[in-house]
NUDREN-561748 format. One record per atom (N, C-alpha, C, O): residue in one letter; x, y, z. Coordinates in steps of 0.02 Angstrom, whole numbers, plus 32768, in hexadecimal, padded with zeros to 4 digits. Each point is the difference from the previous one (the first is absolute). Layout:
<nodes>
AXYZ;...
</nodes>
This chain:
<nodes>
M84DA80C782D0;M7FD37FEC7FCB;M80167FC07FDF;M803B7FFA7FF0;K7F997FD68005;K80117FC97FD9;K7FDC7FF57FC1;K7FC4800F7FFE;Y80567FDB7FD3;Y7FD97FF27FBC;Y7FE47FB58001;Y80227FD18013;I7F9D80287FD7;I7FE27FC07FF7;I7FFA7FEF7FB3;I7FD380157FDD;N805E7FC4800F;N7FFB7FF47FB2;N7FD47FC47FF8;N800A7FC78017;N7FC1804F7FC3;N7FCF7FCD7FED;N80157FDF7FBB;N7FD57FE07FE1;R806080268009;R80137FE27FC4;R7FD0800F7FC6;R7FF97FD87FD2;D7FE4806B8031;D7FDE80157FC5;D7FC07FCE7FF1;D7FEA7FFA7FC7;I7FFB7FE6806C;I7FC47FD98005;I7FC980307FE1;I7FF980398017;L7FDD7FAB7FB2;L7FD380257FE2;L7FB67FF18018;L7FCF801D7FE8;D802B7FB68047;D7FBD7FE9801D;D7FEE8033803E;D801A7FF48037;Q7FC3803B7FC4;Q7FF08032802A;Q7FEA7FE5804B;Q801280198036;T7FC37FB07FC2;T7FEC7FE1803E;T803D7FEC8022;T8004800F803C;L802D7FD37FA8;L803F7FF18027;L8022803E801C;L801D80008037;N7FDE80367FA0;N802080378018;N7FE3801D803F;N802380128030;F7F9B7FF27FCD;F7FDA801F803C;F800F7FD38039;F801080198036;A7FEC7FA17FC0;A800F7FD4803A;A8044800D801A;A80098004803D;L802380037F9C;L8049800A8014;L80028044802E;L801C80038036;E7FC080337FAA;E800280428029;E7FDB7FEE803F;E801C800F8034;E7FB07FD77FCF;E7FD97FF38043;E802F7FD8802D;E800A8011803A;F80157FB37FA8;F802E7FE1802F;F803280298022;F80107FFC803B;A800B802E7F92;A803880298022;A7FE6802C803B;A801D80088035;L7FAB80127FB8;L7FE1802E803A;L7FF07FDF803E;L8007801F8034;T7FE17FA07FCB;T7FED7FE1803F;T80327FCC801D;T7FF97FE98038;H803D80057F9E;H802C7FC6801B;H8043801C8009;H80217FE7802D;L7FFC804D7FAD;L8046800D8000;L8001802D803B;L7FD080148021;D807C7FFC7FE8;D801880258038;D7FD3804A8009;D7FFF802C7FD5;R7FE57FD7805F;R7FCE803D800E;R8024803D7FFC;R7FE180337FF4;D80687FCF8015;D801F8038800D;D802B801C7FBE;D801F80357FFB;E7FD97F987FD7;E802380157FBA;E7FD480157FD1;E7FC57FEF8000;T805680397FD3;T7FDC801B7FC5;T80147FD07FC0;T80397FEA7FF8;Y7F94800C7FE0;Y800F7FE07FCB;Y7FE7801C7FBB;Y7FCE80248000;L80527FCD7FC8;L7FE880227FC1;L7FF07FC57FCA;L802A7FD57FF4;M7FA1802A7FF3;M7FF17FD37FC4;M7FEA802C7FC5;M7FE180358001;F80377FA87FCC;F7FE680147FB6;F7FD77FC57FEB;F80117FC78011;Y7FBC80437FCC;Y7FDA7FCB7FD8;Y7FDF801B7FBB;Y7FE780377FF7;R801F7F997FDD;R7FD9800D7FC0;R7FC77FC87FFD;R7FFC7FD8802F;M7FDA80257F9C;M7FCC7FCD7FFC;M7FE97FF97FBB;M800A802C7FD7;T7FD77F99801A;T7FD67FF67FC0;T7FCA80348007;T7FF8801D8035;P7FE07FEE7F91;P7FCB802A8006;P7FCC7FEE8036;P7FDF7FCC8001;T801E8065802B;T7FDF7FF88040;T7FD88040800F;T801880387FF6;V7FA57FBF8024;V7FDF80338020;V7FFA7FF18049;V7FE97FC98012;I802C8068801B;I80067FFF8045;I7FC480318018;I7FFC803A7FEE;V7FD67FA9803D;V7FD88030801D;V800F800C8046;V801D7FD58022;G7FCF806D7FFA;G800D8012803F;G7FD67FD38036;G7FCF7FDF7FED;R804680228052;R7FE57FD58039;R7FB680088006;R7FDD7FD18013;N800B80697FDD;N7FB5800F8010;N7FD880107FC0;N7FCF80248001;Q804A7FBE7FC5;Q7FD7800F7FC7;Q7FDC7FC57FEA;Q80107FC98015;N7FBC80417FBD;N7FD47FD17FE8;N80247FEA7FBD;N800880287FD2;T800C7F9C802C;T802F7FEA7FC0;T7FDF80067FC7;T801E801B7FD1;V7F9D7FCD8027;V7FE280037FC1;V7FED80417FE4;V7FF980097FC3;E7FFF80288071;E7FF780447FEC;E803C80257FDF;E7FF8802F7FD9;E80447FB98039;E803F801E7FEA;E801A7FDF7FC8;E802E801F7FE4;V7FBF7FA58000;V801E7FDA7FD1;V7FD77FED7FC1;V7FC77FEB8009;N8050801B7FBD;N7FE27FEF7FC9;N80067FB37FF3;N802E7FE87FDD;M7F9D7FEF8043;M80097FBA8000;M80077FDC7FBD;M80207FCB7FFA;D7FC080557FD4;D7FFB7FE47FBA;D804A80057FE5;D80177FD17FE0;Y800C8064802B;Y803E800F7FEB;Y80377FD08027;Y802F7FE57FE3;I7FC480148062;I802B7FD7802B;I80027FB77FEA;I80337FDE7FFC;R7F9180107FF5;R7FFE7FB27FE5;R801C7FF07FC5;R801C7FCA7FF6;S7FDC806D7FD8;S80117FED7FB6;S804980107FFD;S801E7FEE7FCE;H800780348065;H804180137FF9;H802C7FDF8031;H803B80128003;D7FAE7FBC8027;D80227FDA8034;D8020802E802C;D803D7FFB8006;V7FA48032801A;V801480338030;V7FF17FE48045;V7FCA7FE5800E;T806A8023801E;T7FFB7FE5803E;T7FCB80368030;T8002803D7FF6;V7FDD7FAE8030;V7FE68035802B;V800A7FE98051;V7FF07FC88015;T802D80698011;T80047FF28046;T7FF4803C802D;T7FFF80377FE6;R7FF77FC2805A;R7FFC80348028;R8037800A8035;R80137FD08020;R8005806A7FEA;R803D80118028;R7FE18014804E;R7FC580108009;L806A7FEC8026;L7FE8800C8047;L7FF780468006;L7FD78012802A;S804A801F7FB1;S7FFE80488006;S7FC480187FDE;S7FE77FDE7FD4;G7FFB80648042;G7FC980217FE1;G8015801C7FC0;G80327FEA7FE4;G7FAA80468003;G800380227FC2;G7FD97FE77FC7;G7FCF7FDD800A;G804480337FBC;G7FDC7FF17FC4;G801F7FC77FDD;G80347FE58015;A7FA880057FAE;A80187FC77FDE;A8033801A7FCC;A7FFF80377FE5;V802E7F988012;V803380137FC5;V800B7FC47FD5;V7FF77FC68013;Y801E804E7FAF;Y80147FC67FD1;Y804C80077FFB;Y801D80367FFD;N80037F8C8002;N80497FFA7FFB;N80127FCB7FD2;N7FDE7FCD7FF7;D805B80427FEB;D80147FC77FD2;D805680048009;D801C80298024;P80037FA97FB7;P804F8001800D;P801E803F7FFA;P8037800B801A;G7FA780277FC1;G802080447FFD;G7FF780348039;G800F803C7FFF;N7FD77FA18032;N7FFC80228043;N802E7FE68032;N800A7FC38008;L8014806E801A;L80317FE5803B;L7FDD801A803B;L7FF1803B8002;S80007F9B8034;S7FE580148036;S80357FFD803B;S802C7FD57FFF;F7FD080538030;F802A80068037;F7FDF7FF58045;F7FC580118006;S805B7FD7802B;S7FDA7FF78042;S803A800B8035;S80357FE17FFF;F7FBB804E802F;F802E80088037;F7FD87FE28040;F7FC78013800E;I805A7FC08015;I7FDE7FD78036;I802A800F803F;I803A7FEC8004;A7FAB8037802B;A8028801B8035;A7FD57FFC8041;A7FC67FED8002;R806080288031;R7FDD800D8043;R7FCE80398008;R801480397FF3;D7FAF7FBD8022;D7FD480447FFD;D801980298040;D7FFA7FE98039;D801D804C7FBB;D80188030803C;D7FCE802C8016;D800D802E8028;G7FAF7FC77FBF;G7FCA80278015;G7FFD80457FD9;G7FD38029800C;D805D7FE27FC5;D7FFE80447FD4;D80067FE57FB7;D801B80257FD6;S7FCE7F9D8017;S800C7FDB7FBF;S7FC37FFF7FE0;S800580127FC5;F7FC17FDE804C;F7FC37FEF7FE4;F7FE880457FE1;F7FFE80328024;N7FF17FCF7F9C;N7FEB80367FDA;N803780377FF2;N7FF680357FE2;N80457FB58037;N803D802F7FF2;N80237FE77FBC;N80357FE18002;Y7FAF802D7FC7;Y80197FE77FC8;Y8043801C7FDF;Y80227FE37FD7;R7FE8805D8045;R803A80267FE7;R80407FDA8024;R80367FFD7FE4;K7FBF7FE5805C;K80377FE38022;K801B7FC47FCD;K803C7FFA7FF5;F7F987FDF7FEF;F80117FCA7FD8;F800C800F7FB7;F80297FDE7FE1;T7FB780538000;T800D80097FBB;T803580317FF5;T801580067FC6;E800480218069;E803280357FFA;E80447FDB7FE2;E801E80187FCF;P7FF87FB0804F;P803B7FDE7FE1;P7FF27FEC7FAF;P802B800B7FD5;V7F9B7FDB801F;V7FF07FF77FBC;V8000803C7FD2;V801B7FFC7FC8;I7FC98038804E;I7FFC80407FE3;I804A80197FED;I800E80107FC7;R801F7FF3806B;R804780127FFD;R801F7FCE7FCA;R802680187FD7;A7FCC7FA88028;A801F7FD07FD2;A7FE7800D7FB8;A80247FF57FD0;L7F9D8024802B;L7FE3800B7FBA;L802080447FE6;L801080067FC5;K7FFA802B8067;K801E80407FEA;K80417FF07FEB;K801580177FCC;H80147FBD805B;H80417FF07FE4;H7FFE7FE17FBB;H803380027FDD;L7F987FE4800D;L80037FE07FB7;L7FE380327FD6;L7FF97FF27FC4;G7FF3804F8054;G7FE380347FD0;G7FBB80058000;G7FE380297FDC;V7FFC7FAD8050;V7FB8800C8003;V7FE2802D803F;V80067FF3803C;D7FDB803F7FA8;D7FEC80358036;D7FC17FE68021;D7FC980197FF4;A80417FB38036;A7FC67FEC8029;A7FF180248036;A802D8020801B;R7F997FE17FFC;R7FE48026803C;R7FCB7FD7801E;R7FDF7FD87FDF;L80178034806A;L7FC37FE88023;L7FC8802B7FF2;L8008803C800B;E7FC47FB27FE0;E7FC280307FFA;E7FC67FE08022;E7FFD7FC28004;G7FD680658014;G7FC57FE18027;G801C7FDE803B;G80338013801B;R7FA57FB47FFA;R80167FDF8039;R802E7FC67FF0;R80267FEF802C;N7FDA7FF27F9B;N80227FC27FF9;N801C7FF07FB5;N80137FC77FF0;D7FED806A7FE8;D80177FF87FC0;D803F80297FEA;D800A803A8011;L80237F9E7FC3;L803480247FDF;L7FEB800D7FBB;L7FDE7FD87FE0;T803780698006;T7FF080147FC3;T803F801B7FE2;T803280118021;V7FC87FF37F9F;V802B80287FD4;V7FDA80267FCE;V7FD97FE57FD8;G80348060802A;G7FDB802C7FD1;G7FB67FFC800D;G7FD6800D7FD4;G801A7FE0806C;G7FB07FFE800D;G7FE17FC27FEF;G7FC37FF9800A;K80667FCE7FD8;K7FE77FC27FF3;K80177FD0802C;K803A80068012;K7FA47FC98006;K800E7FCF8036;K80327FC97FE4;K7FF77FE27FCC;I803A80158059;I802E7FCC7FF3;I80007FC6803A;I801C7FCA7FF9;S7FC28047803E;S80047FD78043;S7FC7800C8028;S7FEF8039800E;G7FEF7F8F8008;G7FD0800C8032;G80177FD58042;G80197FC87FF9;N7FDD8051803F;N801B7FDF803F;N7FCB7FEF8031;N7FCE80238004;A803B7FA28025;A7FD37FF1802F;A80277FE18040;A803A7FEC7FFA;Q7FA78012803C;Q80247FE48038;Q7FCE7FCD8032;Q7FC380058002;F805E7FD28020;F7FDF7FCD802F;F80308002803A;F803E80017FFE;V7F957FFF803D;V80257FF78045;V7FDF7FCA8027;V7FC37FFA8003;T80687FE1801B;T7FEB7FCE802E;T80367FF08036;T803A7FF07FF0;K7FB08013804F;K80287FE88037;K8046801E8005;K80347FE18009;G7FC680637FF0;G804080257FFC;G80337FFA7FC6;G803B80128004;R7FA97FD57FCA;R802980067FB6;R7FD2801D7FCD;R7FC380018005;I805F80147FCB;I7FE180297FC5;I801F7FED7FBE;I803D7FF97FFD;F7F9E7FFD7FCD;F801A7FFE7FC1;F7FE2803F7FDA;F7FC4800D8004;S8067801A7FD6;S7FF080317FD6;S80157FEB7FB3;S803B7FFD7FEF;H7F967FF67FEB;H80127FE97FC1;H7FE180287FC4;H7FCB801D800A;G804F7FE67FBF;G7FF1802A7FC7;G800F7FEA7FC1;G80317FDC7FF8;T7FAA80347FD7;T800E7FF07FBC;T803180307FDE;T8002803B8012;L80267FAF7FBF;L8024802F7FD0;L7FF67FEB7FBE;L80227FD27FEA;L7FB0804E7FEE;L7FF47FFD7FBC;L8035800D7FD4;L800780387FE7;F80247F95800B;F803D80067FDB;F7FF180017FB7;F800C80307FDC;D7FD97F958010;D7FEA7FF47FB2;D7FC87FDA7FFC;D80027FCB7FE0;V7FC680498040;V7FC97FD97FF9;V7FD6800C7FCA;V800280387FE6;N7FD07F967FFF;N7FDB800A7FCC;N7FBF80258016;N7FD07FE08016;L8030805F7FE5;L7FCB8033801B;L7FC37FF47FE5;L7FCE80048024;D802E7FEB7F9C;D7FBF7FEA7FE6;D7FD97FD18026;D7FC480078009;N80637FC3800F;N7FE17FCB8027;N7FEC80138046;N7FE27FD88024;V802F80617FEF;V7FEB80158042;V7FBF80158003;V7FDE7FF38032;S800980307F99;S7FB880157FFA;S7FD07FCB7FED;S7FC48004800B;L80597FCC7FD8;L7FD87FC07FE2;L7FEF7FD3803B;L7FC87FE8800A;A806E8011801C;A7FF87FCC803F;A7FD580208034;A7FDB7FDD8023;L8029806B7FE5;L7FE6801A803C;L7FC1802F7FE3;L7FFA803A8012;N7FDE7FAD7FC7;N7FC880247FE9;N7FBF7FE17FF5;N7FE57FFB7FC8;P7FFE7FEC807B;P7FC17FE37FFF;P7FC680317FEC;P800A803D7FF8;D7FBE7FA78002;D7FC480267FF2;D7FE9801D8040;D7FD97FDC801E;A8034805C7FFE;A7FF180198040;A7FBA800C8010;A7FEC8003803A;E7FE980047F89;E7FB980068013;E7FE57FBC8013;E7FC680018013;K80577FC57FEC;K7FDD7FC28010;K800F7FEE8048;K7FE57FD0801A;Y804780588007;Y80127FEF8046;Y7FF28037802D;Y8008803A7FED;E7FE47FB78052;E7FFB80318031;E80137FE1803D;E7FE17FCE8012;S8051804B8012;S801E7FE48042;S802080378029;S800E80387FE9;K7FFD7FB68051;K8027802A8032;K80467FF57FFC;K80238018802D;G7FF97FC87FA7;G80477FEF7FEF;G802780457FF8;G7FDF80317FEF;I805E7FD6801C;I802780397FF5;I800E80067FB3;I80277FD87FE5;K7FBB805B7FF8;K801280027FB8;K8043801D7FF5;K801A802B8024;S80017FB77FA3;S803E80177FE5;S7FF780467FD8;S7FCD800C7FE0;V8067801C8024;V8007803D7FDF;V80317FF77FC8;V803B7FF5800C;R7FAE800E7FBB;R80297FF97FC3;R802E80487FF7;R7FE780388008;S80527FBE7FE9;S802C80357FF1;S80247FFC7FB9;S80057FCA7FE2;R8011806E8007;R802780027FC0;R80437FDC8019;R8016800A8039;V80087FCD7F9D;V803C7FD88017;V8030800F7FC6;V7FEF80157FC9;T80507FDC804C;T803B80037FCE;T80347FCC8016;T80027FEE803A;N80247FFB7F9A;N80347FD08008;N804480228013;N8016802E7FDF;I80087FBB8054;I8047801E8019;I803080067FC3;I801F80347FF3;R7FE57F907FE6;R80307FF37FCE;R8005803E7FD0;R803780127FE9;E7F8D80108009;E7FFB80387FD2;E80288042801D;E800E80307FDD;H7FFF7FCB805A;H801F8037802B;H80447FFA8015;H801B8030801B;L800A7F917FD9;L803F7FF88012;L8038802F7FDC;L7FFD80107FC4;R802D80018061;R803980237FD6;R80267FD27FD5;R801980147FCB;E7FEC7FAF804B;E801A7FCF7FC9;E7FD97FC18007;E7FF17FEB8038;D7FFD7FF57F90;D7FD37FC47FFA;D80267FC0801B;D803B7FF27FF2;M7F9B7FEA8038;M80137FC0801A;M7FC57FD17FFC;M7FC780157FF7;D80487FA98010;D7FC37FD7800F;D7FEA7FFB8043;D801F801C802C;I7FB17FC57FDF;I7FE57FF8804F;I802E7FDF802B;I80008011803B;R80267FC27FB2;R802F7FD88028;R803580318013;R800F8004803B;Q800E80237F99;Q803280298008;Q7FE3803F802E;Q8023801A802B;F7FA37FF87FC9;F7FDC802D8030;F7FFC7FF08048;F80108027802C;R7FD87F957FDD;R80027FE58042;R80467FFD8027;R8008800E803B;E802A7FDC7F98;E80427FFB8022;E801580478016;E801A800B8037;T7FD980267F9B;T8016803F800C;T7FE5801E803E;T8022801F8029;L7F937FD57FDE;L7FE280188042;L80187FD78039;L800B801B8036;L7FFE7FAC7FC3;L801A7FD6803B;L80428018801B;L800B8001803D;H802380127F96;H80448016801B;H7FF980468018;H80258013802E;Y7FAC80177FB5;Y7FFA80478017;Y7FE17FF88047;Y80188020802F;L7FB87FBB7FD9;L7FDC80058047;L802C7FD68030;L7FF18002803C;F80407FDC7FB3;F80317FE18030;F804180297FFD;F80347FE68014;E7FCA80597FD3;E803280337FFD;E80457FDF7FE1;E8037800A801A;G7FC17FD47FB4;G80357FE87FD6;G802D7FC8801F;G803A7FF77FED;D7FA67FE48045;D80257FCB8020;D800B7FC87FC6;D7FD57FE97FDA;D806F8007802A;D801F7FCD7FCF;D7FD57FBE800F;D7FE97FDF7FD2;K80108012806A;K7FE47FC08015;K7FC080128025;K800780198039;I7FB87FDE7FAC;I7FCE8010801C;I7FE37FCB8034;I7FF77FC67FEE;P7FFD804D8049;P7FEB7FCF803A;P7FB87FE47FEE;P7FCF80237FF3;E80347F938010;E7FBE7FE87FE5;E7FEA7FCD8039;E80297FE08021;Y7F97801C7FE4;Y7FDE7FC38027;Y7FF57FC87FD1;Y7FDA80027FCF;T804B7FCB8042;T7FF67FC17FD6;T7FBD7FDB8014;T7FF57FF1803A;I7FE080017F93;I7FC37FDE800C;I80147FB88002;I80217FE67FD3;T7FCA7FF88065;T80077FB98009;T7FD17FDC7FE0;T7FCF801B7FE7;D803E7F978016;D7FCD7FD77FE7;D7FC480008032;D7FC780037FEB;E80467FFB8050;E7FCE80048034;E7FD580437FFA;E7FC38001800A;D806480387FE4;D7FD580387FF7;D7FD07FF87FC0;D7FC680148004;W80527FD07FC1;W7FD47FF57FD3;W7FCD7FDA7FFF;W7FD0800C7FDB;I80327FB88055;I7FC27FD98013;I7FCE802E801F;I7FC67FF37FEF;Q8041803B8035;Q7FD8802E8026;Q7FE6802F7FCC;Q7FC580108002;I806380077FCE;I7FEC80387FD3;I7FD77FE37FCE;I7FD080227FEE;I803B7F9E7FF3;I7FD67FE67FD1;I7FB97FE8801C;I7FCD7FFE7FDD;S80337FF08069;S7FBB7FF1801F;S7FDE80408003;S7FC680007FED;L805580398028;L7FDF803D8008;L7FE1801E7FBD;L7FCA801D7FFE;A805D7FD87FCF;A7FEF80117FBB;A7FC07FD97FED;A7FD2801C7FE2;K802C7FAF802D;K7FC27FC57FEE;K7FC78018802B;K7FCA80097FE5;N803F8002805E;N7FC58008802A;N7FEC80458005;N7FCB800C801D;R805A80267FC9;R7FE780408005;R7FFC80297FB2;R7FCD801B7FEA;Y806B7FE37FFB;Y8001802B7FC0;Y7FE87FE07FC4;Y7FF380217FCE;R80057F998034;R7FDC7FDD7FC8;R7FBF7FEB8017;R7FDE7FDE7FDA;N800B80328063;N7FC17FE5801B;N7FC780287FEB;N8000803B8011;W7FCE7FAD7FCD;W7FC5801E7FE3;W7FD680328038;W7FE380347FF2;D80237FB0804A;D7FDE80198034;D802280408017;D7FDF802C801C;W80647FD97FD9;W802780398013;W7FFD80337FC3;W7FF7803C8009;V80117FAD7FC0;V7FFD802A7FC1;V7FBA80207FEE;V7FF8803C7FF2;F7FD77F928010;F7FC080167FF1;F7FCE80028036;F7FD4802B8003;G80337FA58029;G7FCB7FFD803A;G800A80358034;G7FD2800A8028;K806780177FDA;K800880308032;K7FE3804C7FE5;K7FFF80328024;S7FEF7FCE7FA2;S7FDB803B7FE8;S7FC78012802B;S7FDD7FD7801D;P801B806D7FE6;P7FC68014802A;P7FBE7FF17FDC;P80007FFE7FC2;A7FC87FF78061;A7FC57FF87FDE;A7FEF80357FC8;A800E803B8004;F7FD37FA87FC9;F7FEE80247FC4;F7FCD7FEE7FD9;F7FF17FC47FFD;N7FEF80697FE1;N7FBE7FEF7FD7;N801A80047FBA;N802D80267FEE;V7FB07FAE7FE9;V800B7FFC7FB9;V7FC480037FDB;V7FCE7FDF8011;R803480487FBC;R7FC180047FCF;R801B7FF97FB8;R802A80267FE8;K7FBB7FA77FF8;K800D7FF87FBB;K7FC47FF47FD4;K7FD67FD5800E;A802980497FC7;A7FC37FFC7FD2;A800F7FFE7FB6;A802C80277FEC;K7FBA7FB67FEC;K800A7FFC7FB4;K7FC47FEB7FDC;K7FD97FD78019;R802180427FB0;R7FC87FE27FD2;R801C7FD27FCF;R802C80127FD9;F7FBB7FB18027;F80137FD27FCD;F7FC67FF17FCC;F7FC9801A800B;S803D7FBF7FBE;S7FD07FF67FDA;S7FD17FDD801C;S7FCC7FFE7FDE;G80337FE1805C;G7FCC7FDA8022;G7FE380218036;G7FD97FE38025;G803B80677FE5;G7FE080268030;G803A8021802C;G803C7FF57FF8;R7FAC80308033;R802E8028802E;R80057FDD803F;R7FCC7FE98018;V8071800F800A;V80017FE68040;V80248038802E;V802A80277FE9;D7FC47FD88052;D8017803D802D;D800F7FD08042;D7FD27FE0801B;V8070801D7FFA;V80157FE08037;V80168031803A;V802580307FF4;R7FC47FC48045;R8014802B803D;R80267FD18033;R7FE47FCB800F;L804F80418007;L80217FD18032;L801C802C8038;L801980387FF8;V7FE07FA7803F;V802A8017803C;V80377FC9800F;V7FF27FC5800B;V805080557FF5;V80367FCC800D;V8021801A8040;V8011803A800D;K7FF77F8F8019;K801F800D8042;K80397FC8800B;K7FF77FC37FFD;K803D8059800F;K80457FD7800D;K80047FD97FBE;K80107FC58006;G7FE480507FBF;G80077FE17FC5;G7FCC7FCB7FE6;G80067FE37FCA;Y7FC880138063;Y7FCD7FCE7FEF;Y7FBC802E7FF1;Y7FFA80398017;I7FD97FAA7FC5;I7FC1801B7FE7;I7FD47FF28043;I7FED7FC88011;D8007806D800F;D7FCF80078035;D7FBD80037FEE;D7FD47FE28020;H802080457FAC;H7FB780057FEB;H800280117FB8;H802A80277FE9;I7FA77FBB7FF3;I7FF9800B7FB1;I7FBB80027FF1;I7FD87FD78015;T801880627FC1;T7FBA80047FE0;T800B80087FB3;T802D80217FE7;I7FA77FBF7FFA;I800780017FB2;I7FBE80187FE8;I7FCB7FE88011;F803E804B7FC2;F7FC580237FE8;F80047FF07FAD;F80327FE67FE7;G7F96802E7FF4;G800680027FB9;G7FC47FF77FDF;G7FCC7FF88021;D803380077F9D;D7FC27FF17FD0;D80117FC57FD3;D7FEC7FFF7FC6;F80367FD28054;F800C7FC57FDC;F7FCB7FCE800D;F7FDB80078031;F801E7FC47FA3;F7FCD7FD5800B;F801C7FB48012;F801F7FDF7FD6;G7FD4800A8069;G80137FC68010;G7FC87FD28029;G7FD2801C801E;T80337FA97FE2;T7FCD7FD4801B;T800B7FFB804A;T7FD17FF98027;G806D800C7FEC;G80187FED8043;G7FF8803D8032;G7FFF80387FE7;D7FFE7FC28058;D7FF98035802C;D804B801A800E;D802B7FDA8017;V7FE3806C7FD7;V804980148004;V801280008051;V803C7FFB800F;N7F99800A801F;N800E7FFF8041;N802D7FC08010;N802B8001802C;E7FC87FC87FAF;E80297FC58009;E8046800C7FF0;E802E7FE6801F;V7FDB80437FAE;V804D80177FED;V801880268032;V80397FF68016;E7FA280388001;E8023802C803F;E800C7FD38032;E80388006801A;R7FA37FCB7FFF;R800D7FD9803B;R80447FD47FF0;R802A7FF5802C;L7FDB7FF47F91;L80377FD67FEF;L8043802A8009;L80307FE5801A;L7FD3805C7FCF;L803580298006;L801680228042;L80398016800A;T7F927FEC8024;T8010801D803F;T80317FDA802A;T7FF77FC5800D;G803780598004;G80367FD88031;G803C7FE77FCF;G802D7FDC8017;V7FD380367FAF;V80377FEC7FD1;V803380367FF4;V7FF1803C7FF7;K804E7FAC800A;K803080377FF1;K7FF0802B7FC6;K7FE97FE87FCC;Y8022805B803C;Y7FF4802B7FC3;Y803D7FFF7FD1;Y802080327FF2;E7FEC7F947FF7;E80317FEE7FCF;E7FE67FDB7FC0;E7FDA7FD18005;K803C80457FBE;K7FE57FE37FCF;K7FFF7FB47FF7;K7FCC7FE67FED;D80647FFA801D;D80027FB88006;D7FD07FDE8027;D7FE07FCF7FEE;A801C80548057;A7FD47FE38030;A7FB680087FEB;A7FD97FD18007;V801680677FDF;V7FBE80067FE8;V7FEF7FE17FCC;V7FC57FEF7FFB;A806580017FD4;A7FF57FDD7FC4;A7FF37FB48015;A7FD47FE07FE4;D80538006804B;D7FF27FB88014;D7FBF7FFB8020;D7FE07FCB7FFA;Q800980638025;Q7FBA7FFA8018;Q7FD080027FC8;Q7FD67FD37FFD;L802C805F7FD3;L7FCD80037FCC;L80017FC67FCE;L7FD07FF37FDC;K806C7FE88023;K7FFF7FC67FD7;K7FD67FC9801E;K7FF17FCE7FDF;T7FFD803A8060;T7FD67FC8801E;T7FB3800C7FE4;T7FD57FD78013;I801980587FC6;I7FBC800C7FEF;I7FFA800E7FBA;I8035800A7FE3;D7F967FF97FFD;D7FF0800B7FBE;D7FF080538001;D7FCA801A8010;V806580027FDE;V7FFB80508001;V7FC580177FD2;V7FDB802E8012;H801D7FB47FB7;H7FC880107FD8;H7FB87FF78020;H7FD380287FF6;Q80297FA38031;Q7FBF7FF3802C;Q7FEA80458026;Q7FC6800E800F;Y806D80157FFE;Y7FF680378032;Y7FFD804B7FDB;Y7FDC802E8012;F80527FD27FB9;F800C803E7FDD;F7FF17FFF7FB7;F8011802E7FDA;G7FCD7F998010;G7FE07FF87FBC;G803A80017FCA;G80277FD17FFF;K7FDE80627FD7;K80327FF57FC7;K80418024801A;K802F80057FD8;I7FD780148066;I80478011801A;I80237FC18019;I7FE77FD98028;G805980227FBB;G80297FC88010;G803280018032;G800E80388015;F80127F968004;F802A7FFB802F;F803780347FFF;F800B80258030;D80177FDB7F94;D8038802D7FF9;D7FEE80497FFD;D8028802C800E;E7F937FE07FDD;E7FEE804B8004;E7FF9800E804F;E801A80328018;L7FC57FA5800C;L7FF680128043;L804580098024;L800B8034801F;I80257F987FDB;I803C800E8021;I802580427FEB;I801E80238029;S7FDE7FEC7F90;S8023803F7FEC;S7FDB803C8024;S80218032800D;L7FA17FCB8001;L7FE08035801D;L801B800B804A;L801580368013;M7FEA7F8C8016;M801180058042;M8048801B800F;M800D80218033;F80227FCE7F9B;F804180128008;F801980277FCB;F803B80148002;
</nodes>
């Protein structure tokens, strides 16, 4: 096994790109280990509806990154207090969905530190019935990665704030996240340490105390491909939002100028159909607004840019531009 040292890069789009690069470009018969941390980030599973999982108002106001991973499972919020691990290996035909195979070394390392961790359910690590780690896997062309979170010292209040959209507004066939009670590993350590000490302790334990841990050195040529992959996939709106399953949105609110009820069908992140109802008083035909927004990205800035091209009061009377945008998002 070789260690891939990402030099504690906190950009998760780069970390995911590095992980994918290792999966698809490095020695197919070698096993690699990665650790990565990140700035405040929400990561949605491969088959999820992003806007259904994320509190977009909180995300925008707190500068939280949103990205999508290759593996399935539910949405997670991470910050620099989380340490994620990834084992990248040859798929021997008995690895996919075999979470015990990849989490057992981590569980042993945690027990060595006094943390009574155990695998519960299909893919969670828990302490005292509370979740400290969620795990997911991805397989392609005879290779697999199995990665998981380790909630070491995460701001747990922000977890619920970032992952708490208004579920009544969305209806889709995306895979819904299951929220669990969580706890931080740091609270359960036999001896306190910071997250960097925790990472180094885990690293040496997983490499069985080797004084010189074997590493794969990331070359400049590697980085060119990794940065390109981060840009074209993990920072790409079409991947993060556009890949969401089709979903319906219903948003309604009464303003001083009347009630507005908006129904949307969103496909691949774009407004496929929109109907606007209400008891507002406007002189324009609201069907013109519907036609204006059809085919537009279901994204606040994109919709706002379209609405700026018209006089909103002409269609919605005393209801203004800001009120309409606040309703739709």
